[in-house]
C-alpha positions as CSV (number, residue, x, y, z in Angstrom):
1,M,0.0,0.0,0.0
2,A,1.3,3.4,-0.9
3,Q,2.6,5.8,1.7
4,I,1.0,9.3,1.7
5,I,3.5,12.1,2.4
6,D,1.8,15.1,4.1
7,M,2.8,18.7,4.5
8,P,4.9,18.7,7.8
9,K,5.1,21.5,10.3
10,L,8.5,22.9,9.6
11,S,8.5,25.9,11.9
12,D,6.8,26.8,15.2
13,T,4.5,29.4,13.6
14,M,3.9,27.7,10.2
15,T,0.3,27.1,9.2
16,V,0.8,26.7,5.4
17,G,3.7,25.9,3.2
18,T,4.4,26.8,-0.5
19,L,5.5,23.9,-2.7
20,V,8.4,25.8,-4.4
21,K,9.9,22.9,-6.5
22,W,9.7,19.2,-6.9
23,K,13.1,17.5,-6.9
24,K,11.5,14.2,-8.0
25,K,8.9,13.5,-10.6
26,E,6.3,10.9,-10.9
27,G,7.8,7.5,-11.7
28,D,11.2,8.3,-10.1
29,A,12.7,5.8,-7.7
30,V,12.9,7.2,-4.1
31,K,15.1,6.1,-1.2
32,S,14.8,7.0,2.5
33,G,16.7,10.2,3.0
34,D,16.2,11.5,-0.6
35,M,15.0,15.1,-0.9
36,L,11.5,15.2,-2.5
37,A,10.8,18.9,-2.8
38,E,11.6,22.4,-1.6
39,V,9.0,24.0,0.7
40,E,8.8,27.6,1.6
41,T,7.6,28.1,5.2
42,D,6.9,31.4,6.9
43,K,10.6,31.8,7.8
44,A,12.8,29.9,5.3
45,T,12.9,27.5,2.3
46,M,13.5,24.0,3.5
47,E,13.9,20.6,1.9
48,L,11.2,17.9,2.3
49,E,12.8,14.5,3.0
50,S,11.5,11.1,2.2
51,F,11.4,8.4,5.0
52,F,10.3,5.6,2.7
53,D,11.8,3.5,-0.2
54,G,9.8,3.0,-3.3
55,T,8.6,5.0,-6.4
56,L,7.0,8.4,-6.4
57,V,3.7,7.2,-7.9
58,K,1.6,10.4,-7.5
59,I,2.0,14.1,-6.9
60,F,-1.0,15.8,-5.5
61,A,0.3,19.4,-5.1
62,P,1.6,21.4,-8.1
63,E,4.6,23.7,-7.8
64,G,3.7,27.1,-6.6
65,S,0.6,26.0,-4.6
66,Q,0.1,26.8,-0.9
67,I,-0.6,23.7,1.1
68,A,-2.0,23.5,4.7
69,I,-0.2,21.5,7.3
70,G,-1.3,17.8,7.2
71,A,-2.5,18.0,3.6
72,A,-1.4,15.3,1.2
73,L,1.6,16.2,-1.1
74,C,2.5,12.9,-2.8
75,A,2.4,9.1,-2.6
76,I,5.3,6.7,-2.5
77,G,4.5,3.1,-3.4
78,K,5.3,0.3,-5.9
79,P,6.0,1.0,-9.6
80,G,2.7,1.3,-11.5
81,E,0.6,1.4,-8.4
82,V,-2.6,3.5,-8.8
83,V,-3.3,5.8,-6.0
84,E,-6.5,7.9,-5.6
85,A,-6.2,11.4,-4.2
86,P,-7.0,11.2,-0.4
87,A,-9.5,13.6,1.1
88,S,-6.6,15.7,2.5
89,A,-5.2,16.3,-1.0
90,P,-5.2,20.0,-1.8
91,K,-7.2,21.4,-4.6
92,V,-5.2,23.1,-7.3
93,A,-4.4,26.4,-5.8
94,A,-3.1,29.6,-7.3
95,P,0.7,30.2,-6.9
96,A,1.8,32.1,-3.9
97,A,3.6,34.7,-6.0
98,A,3.6,34.8,-9.8
99,P,6.8,35.9,-11.5
100,A,6.8,39.5,-12.4
101,S,6.9,38.6,-16.1
102,A,3.7,36.7,-15.8
103,V,1.7,39.5,-14.1
104,A,-0.3,41.6,-16.6
105,P,0.4,45.2,-16.1
106,A,-2.5,47.5,-15.3
107,P,-3.8,49.3,-18.4
108,T,-2.0,52.5,-18.9
109,P,-3.9,55.4,-20.5
110,A,-2.6,56.7,-23.8
111,P,-0.2,59.6,-23.1
112,A,-1.3,63.1,-24.0
113,P,0.4,64.6,-27.1
114,Q,3.7,66.2,-26.0
115,P,5.3,69.3,-27.6
116,V,8.3,68.7,-29.7
117,P,11.4,69.4,-27.5
118,V,13.6,72.3,-28.5
119,G,17.3,72.1,-27.8
120,P,19.8,69.3,-27.3
121,A,18.6,65.7,-27.2
122,P,18.3,64.1,-23.7
123,S,21.6,62.6,-22.4
124,P,21.9,58.8,-22.7
125,T,21.3,56.4,-19.8
126,P,24.2,56.3,-17.3
127,A,27.0,53.9,-18.0
128,G,26.5,50.4,-16.7
129,A,22.7,51.0,-16.3
130,G,20.2,48.3,-17.2
131,P,16.5,48.6,-17.7
132,Q,14.9,51.5,-15.8
133,G,18.3,52.8,-14.7
134,R,19.2,49.6,-12.8
135,V,23.0,49.2,-12.6
136,K,24.2,45.8,-13.8
137,I,27.1,44.9,-11.5
138,S,28.6,41.7,-10.1
139,P,28.3,41.2,-6.3
140,L,32.1,41.4,-5.8
141,A,32.3,44.6,-7.8
142,K,29.4,46.1,-5.9
143,K,31.1,45.3,-2.5
144,I,34.4,46.8,-3.7
145,A,32.7,50.0,-4.9
146,Q,30.8,50.4,-1.6
147,D,34.0,49.9,0.4
148,K,35.8,52.5,-1.7
149,G,32.9,55.0,-2.0
150,I,32.7,54.7,-5.8
151,D,29.5,55.7,-7.6
152,T,28.9,52.7,-9.9
153,R,26.4,54.7,-12.1
154,N,29.4,56.4,-13.7
155,I,31.3,53.2,-14.7
156,Q,31.2,51.7,-18.1
157,G,30.9,47.9,-17.6
158,S,33.1,45.5,-19.7
159,G,31.4,42.3,-18.7
160,P,28.6,40.5,-20.6
161,G,25.8,42.9,-21.5
162,G,27.6,45.8,-20.1
163,R,27.8,44.3,-16.6
164,I,30.3,46.0,-14.3
165,V,33.0,43.7,-13.0
166,R,35.8,44.1,-10.4
167,A,38.3,45.3,-13.0
168,D,36.0,48.1,-14.0
169,V,35.7,49.4,-10.4
170,L,39.4,49.3,-9.8
171,A,40.0,51.1,-13.1
172,A,37.5,53.8,-12.0
173,E,39.4,54.2,-8.7
174,K,42.6,54.8,-10.6
175,A,40.9,57.4,-12.9
176,G,40.7,59.7,-9.9
177,P,38.2,62.2,-8.7
178,A,38.4,64.4,-11.8
179,A,37.0,61.7,-14.1
180,A,34.5,60.8,-11.5
181,K,33.3,64.4,-11.2
182,S,32.9,64.6,-15.0
183,A,31.1,61.3,-15.1
184,T,28.9,62.3,-12.2
185,G,27.8,65.5,-14.1
186,T,26.8,63.4,-17.1
187,A,25.0,60.9,-14.9
188,L,23.1,63.6,-13.1
189,S,22.2,65.2,-16.4
190,A,20.8,62.0,-17.7
191,M,18.9,61.3,-14.4
192,S,17.3,64.8,-14.5
193,L,16.0,64.2,-18.0
194,A,14.8,60.6,-17.4
195,K,11.2,60.0,-18.5
196,G,8.5,57.4,-18.0
197,P,7.4,55.3,-15.0
198,I,9.7,54.4,-12.2
199,Q,8.7,50.7,-12.5
200,Q,6.1,48.4,-14.0
201,E,2.8,48.6,-12.1
202,R,2.1,45.1,-10.8
203,V,0.5,43.1,-7.9
204,L,2.3,40.3,-6.2
205,A,0.8,37.9,-3.7
206,V,2.3,38.2,-0.1
207,S,4.7,35.3,0.6
208,N,4.4,33.2,3.7
209,M,7.4,34.9,5.2
210,R,6.3,38.4,4.5
211,G,2.8,37.6,5.9
212,T,4.2,36.2,9.1
213,I,6.6,39.2,9.5
214,A,3.7,41.6,9.0
215,R,1.5,39.8,11.5
216,R,4.2,39.6,14.2
217,L,5.1,43.3,13.8
218,V,1.5,44.3,14.3
219,E,1.3,42.1,17.3
220,S,4.5,43.4,18.8
221,K,3.8,47.1,18.2
222,S,0.1,46.9,19.4
223,Q,0.5,44.5,22.3
224,I,4.0,45.3,23.7
225,P,4.4,48.6,25.6
226,H,7.5,50.0,23.9
227,F,9.7,52.7,25.2
228,Y,13.1,53.8,24.0
229,L,16.4,54.8,25.5
230,E,19.3,56.2,23.5
231,V,23.0,56.9,24.2
232,E,26.0,57.7,22.1
233,A,29.2,55.7,22.4
234,D,32.8,56.6,21.4
235,A,33.4,54.2,18.5
236,A,37.1,55.2,18.0
237,P,38.4,52.5,20.4
238,V,36.5,49.7,18.6
239,L,37.5,50.9,15.2
240,A,41.1,51.1,16.2
241,L,41.2,47.7,17.8
242,R,39.4,46.1,14.9
243,A,41.8,47.5,12.4
244,Q,44.8,46.4,14.5
245,I,43.4,42.8,14.8
246,N,42.5,42.5,11.2
247,A,45.9,43.7,10.0
248,A,47.7,41.4,12.3
249,L,45.7,38.3,11.5
250,E,45.0,38.9,7.8
251,K,47.0,35.9,6.7
252,E,44.9,33.7,9.0
253,G,41.8,34.9,7.3
254,V,40.4,36.9,10.3
255,K,38.3,39.8,9.4
256,L,36.2,41.1,12.3
257,S,33.3,43.5,11.7
258,V,32.1,46.2,14.0
259,N,28.9,44.1,14.4
260,D,30.9,41.2,15.8
261,F,32.1,43.5,18.6
262,I,28.5,44.7,19.2
263,L,27.2,41.1,19.4
264,K,29.9,40.1,21.9
265,A,29.4,43.3,23.9
266,S,25.6,42.8,24.0
267,A,26.1,39.3,25.5
268,E,28.5,40.6,28.1
269,A,26.2,43.5,29.0
270,L,23.4,40.9,29.5
271,R,25.7,39.1,31.9
272,Q,26.2,42.3,33.8
273,V,22.5,43.3,33.7
274,P,20.7,40.0,33.4
275,G,17.3,41.5,34.0
276,V,17.1,42.4,30.3
277,N,17.6,38.8,29.3
278,A,14.0,37.9,29.9
279,T,10.5,37.5,28.5
280,W,7.0,38.3,29.5
281,E,4.7,35.2,30.0
282,G,1.5,36.8,31.2
283,T,1.4,35.7,34.8
284,Q,5.2,35.4,35.1
285,I,8.5,36.7,33.8
286,R,11.0,34.2,32.6
287,Y,14.7,35.0,33.1
288,F,17.1,33.1,30.9
289,A,20.5,31.7,32.1
290,A,22.1,31.9,28.6
291,A,22.4,34.8,26.3
292,H,21.3,33.7,22.8
293,V,21.9,36.9,20.8
294,S,20.1,37.1,17.4
295,F,20.8,39.7,14.7
296,A,18.6,41.0,11.9
297,V,19.5,40.1,8.3
298,A,17.7,41.8,5.4
299,I,16.4,39.4,2.7
300,D,14.0,39.9,-0.2
301,D,10.9,39.0,1.8
302,G,11.8,41.3,4.8
303,L,14.2,40.2,7.5
304,I,15.0,37.2,9.6
305,T,17.0,36.9,12.9
306,P,19.4,34.1,13.0
307,V,20.6,33.2,16.5
308,I,24.1,32.8,17.9
309,R,23.6,30.4,20.8
310,D,25.4,30.8,24.1
311,T,27.0,34.1,22.8
312,H,28.1,34.8,26.4
313,L,30.4,31.7,26.3
314,K,31.9,32.4,22.8
315,S,34.9,34.5,21.9
316,I,34.6,37.2,19.3
317,F,36.7,35.0,17.0
318,Q,34.1,32.3,17.3
319,I,31.2,34.7,17.0
320,S,32.5,36.4,13.8
321,P,32.6,33.3,11.4
322,E,29.4,31.9,12.9
323,A,27.6,35.2,12.2
324,K,28.9,35.3,8.6
325,Q,27.8,31.7,8.0
326,L,24.3,32.3,9.5
327,A,23.9,35.5,7.4
328,K,24.7,33.6,4.2
329,L,22.3,30.9,5.1
330,A,19.6,33.5,5.8
331,K,20.1,35.2,2.5
332,D,20.0,31.8,0.7
333,K,16.8,30.9,2.7
334,K,18.6,27.8,4.0
335,L,18.3,28.4,7.8
336,Q,17.0,25.5,9.8
337,P,14.4,26.3,12.5
338,A,16.9,25.8,15.3
339,Q,19.0,28.5,13.7
340,F,16.4,31.3,13.9
341,T,14.4,30.5,17.0
342,G,15.1,30.7,20.7
343,G,16.9,34.1,20.8
344,T,16.8,36.0,24.1
345,F,18.0,39.4,22.8
346,C,18.3,41.0,19.3
347,V,20.6,43.4,17.5
348,S,19.5,45.4,14.4
349,N,22.3,47.3,12.8
350,L,21.6,49.8,10.0
351,G,24.8,51.7,10.6
352,M,26.4,49.9,7.7
353,M,23.7,51.3,5.4
354,G,24.4,54.9,6.5
355,V,21.4,55.3,8.9
356,D,22.5,57.6,11.8
357,R,19.9,56.4,14.3
358,F,16.6,54.6,14.5
359,S,14.3,52.7,16.9
360,A,13.6,49.0,16.2
361,I,10.4,47.1,16.9
362,I,10.9,44.4,19.6
363,N,11.1,40.8,18.3
364,P,8.9,38.7,20.5
365,P,9.4,37.0,22.8
366,N,12.4,39.1,23.6
367,A,12.1,41.9,26.1
368,A,14.4,44.3,24.2
369,I,16.1,45.0,20.9
370,L,19.2,47.1,20.2
371,A,19.3,49.5,17.2
372,V,22.8,50.4,16.1
373,G,23.3,53.5,13.9
374,A,26.2,54.6,11.8
375,T,29.5,55.8,13.2
376,V,29.6,59.6,12.5
377,E,32.4,62.1,12.7
378,K,31.4,65.0,14.8
379,P,32.9,67.6,17.2
380,V,33.1,66.4,20.8
381,V,34.4,68.0,24.0
382,K,37.2,66.0,25.7
383,D,39.2,67.3,28.6
384,G,37.9,70.8,27.9
385,R,39.0,70.7,24.3
386,V,36.9,70.3,21.1
387,E,38.0,67.4,19.1
388,V,36.8,65.3,16.1
389,G,35.1,62.3,17.6
390,Q,33.7,59.0,16.2
391,R,30.2,58.6,17.6
392,M,27.9,55.7,17.4
393,S,24.2,55.9,18.4
394,L,22.7,52.9,20.4
395,T,19.0,52.8,20.9
396,L,17.3,50.3,23.1
397,S,13.7,49.4,22.6
398,C,12.3,48.0,25.8
399,D,9.2,46.0,26.8
400,H,8.0,48.1,29.8
401,R,6.3,45.0,31.3
402,V,9.8,43.5,31.9
403,V,12.4,46.2,31.5
404,D,11.9,49.5,33.5
405,G,13.7,52.7,32.6
406,A,16.4,52.3,35.2
407,L,17.2,48.7,34.2
408,G,17.4,49.7,30.5
409,A,19.7,52.5,31.4
410,Q,22.0,50.2,33.3
411,F,22.2,47.9,30.3
412,L,23.0,50.7,27.9
413,G,25.6,52.0,30.3
414,A,27.3,48.6,30.5
415,L,27.2,48.2,26.8
416,R,28.8,51.6,26.2
417,R,31.6,50.9,28.7
418,L,32.4,47.7,27.0
419,L,32.4,49.2,23.5
420,E,34.6,52.1,24.7
421,A,37.1,49.6,26.3
422,P,36.9,46.8,23.7
423,A,40.0,45.0,24.8
424,L,37.8,43.6,27.6
425,L,35.8,41.8,25.0
426,L,38.9,39.8,24.1
427,I,39.4,38.3,27.6
């Protein structure tokens, strides 16, 4: 008798899953441990494993359909076995999100007659720009350009289809500011004369992940009494120590980020002020013995918060590669449930994107979340003298049911002291 494979519950908050792709087709031999399909949950894309040997005799759920937990997905039996669709088999459902190319644009009214322009023709599209001004650039070239502060809109790509590659960015750096200034003027002229819509008007279905994020944010903001505390920290000691370590250990492949220091400092601050490492449970408050620090990673469908478990027991040299690996898995939608659940405190860092300061929404069931802004050069008074300082904003969003103002202030004070004496984080 054929074995019916149902949609499993692959995350704690999952109610439906989207069948992204079948890895086997009807008639294929299947062994226990083989991957049958890719399923998108509300938090990640995961693989569906077979626990039976046999032949995939019937598929009940087409690719792109949303399937409730417990509904039949497929049947594994003997070759040629006929299997009728069980009552739990899903009806053919519309895809969760149709590709942009498959979505018919809304009717656009015919443009009104325009006067014939007088004067020079509009400037061409900026170098390296694709459709609608999108810059075509390889990930490596993009990262190098961001690190060096180079405007990629002004670069002529030498890759396939005009794609900007690493060599183009390095060549633009050697060209110097004069060439950049001239190119910038051309780009700005082209931008100012650009015509037409900013994008194709379209409607996309909300993905499982985006829907869950939206629901949890509404619950958090409406049910948790938020309040906010903010301090500025002197970032110069962290920047200096990071540069020194990275230069000394470059051959060993060590490359610490500022966020690595913040994650470690957060765990140590939770050790010093453990009242923040807690959660509200209605009739009781639970205080956690371990600091499992999560951090926000931006992905196409919003963000996800992978967790570094036992952060308080790990060195910064252990935290750094683990954070990089988790961030890559998050962006590839390959995180397992154990890697994004169970956090006791969260860090959201938009400083690397140039945001000076912001307030984050608490990630339940945490009692607080830390928002980290950019490091900004500004005048500061030190020992009675005005100097150029490197200042970083730290904003703590607190659940007032668990964390009172004084407790939140103690935590921020501990965090600032650790960041301003970062050698303590290496002990």
